[in-house]
C-alpha positions as CSV (number, residue, x, y, z in Angstrom):
1,M,0.5,6.9,-18.4
2,D,0.0,3.2,-18.8
3,K,-0.9,0.9,-15.9
4,K,2.5,-0.9,-15.9
5,K,4.4,2.3,-15.5
6,L,2.1,3.5,-12.8
7,G,2.5,0.2,-11.0
8,A,6.2,0.7,-11.0
9,I,5.9,4.2,-9.7
10,L,3.6,3.1,-6.9
11,H,5.8,0.1,-6.2
12,I,2.9,-2.3,-6.5
13,E,5.0,-5.5,-6.7
14,E,7.0,-4.5,-3.6
15,K,3.8,-3.8,-1.8
16,K,2.4,-7.2,-2.7
17,I,5.5,-8.9,-1.3
18,E,5.3,-6.9,1.9
19,L,1.6,-7.8,2.2
20,N,2.4,-11.5,1.9
21,K,5.1,-11.1,4.7
22,I,2.7,-9.3,6.9
23,E,0.0,-11.9,6.3
24,K,2.3,-14.6,7.4
25,Q,3.3,-12.6,10.5
26,M,-0.4,-11.9,11.4
27,A,-1.2,-15.6,11.0
28,T,1.1,-16.6,13.9
29,P,-0.7,-17.4,17.1
30,D,1.1,-14.7,19.2
31,F,0.8,-11.9,16.7
32,W,-1.9,-9.9,18.7
33,Q,0.2,-10.1,21.8
34,K,2.9,-8.0,20.3
35,T,3.1,-4.4,21.3
36,D,3.2,-3.2,17.7
37,A,0.4,-5.5,16.4
38,H,-2.0,-2.7,15.9
39,Q,0.5,-0.6,13.9
40,I,1.4,-3.6,11.7
41,A,-2.3,-4.3,11.1
42,T,-2.9,-0.6,10.2
43,H,0.0,-0.6,7.8
44,Y,-1.3,-3.8,6.2
45,S,-4.7,-2.2,5.7
46,E,-3.2,0.8,4.1
47,L,-1.0,-1.3,1.7
48,K,-4.0,-3.5,0.8
49,K,-6.1,-0.5,0.0
50,I,-3.5,0.8,-2.4
51,V,-2.9,-2.5,-4.1
52,D,-6.6,-3.3,-4.4
53,R,-7.4,0.2,-5.8
54,F,-4.6,-0.3,-8.4
55,N,-5.8,-3.8,-9.3
56,E,-9.4,-2.6,-9.8
57,A,-8.6,0.6,-11.6
58,S,-10.0,1.2,-15.0
59,D,-8.5,3.5,-17.6
60,A,-10.6,6.4,-16.2
61,N,-9.4,5.8,-12.7
62,L,-5.8,5.7,-13.7
63,K,-5.7,9.5,-13.7
64,I,-6.7,9.5,-10.0
65,L,-4.0,7.0,-9.2
66,E,-1.5,9.1,-11.2
67,T,-2.3,12.0,-8.9
68,Q,-1.9,9.9,-5.9
69,A,1.5,8.6,-7.2
70,L,2.7,12.2,-7.1
71,F,2.1,12.2,-3.4
72,S,3.3,8.7,-2.5
73,E,6.6,9.5,-1.0
74,P,7.0,9.0,2.8
75,H,7.1,12.7,3.7
76,D,4.1,13.6,1.5
77,Q,1.8,12.5,4.3
78,S,3.4,15.0,6.7
79,P,2.2,18.6,7.1
80,A,4.0,21.2,5.1
81,I,4.7,23.4,8.0
């Protein structure tokens, strides 16, 4: 699979947009006073890791990302039982 198709499957562009929104939110002076600040920061970190890994992927690493794409749906992180 080529990198462009994989980017579409992994929703890389949407993740980049969401990262920008979160960065703006985190830049506000009262961000860390919010009760969900830690959850937002954790989500930001997870998104950033995915996007960075995709951007840095070579052809050899695309296979690893393809496998991760198979398990990228919201419920894939949940236990099977």
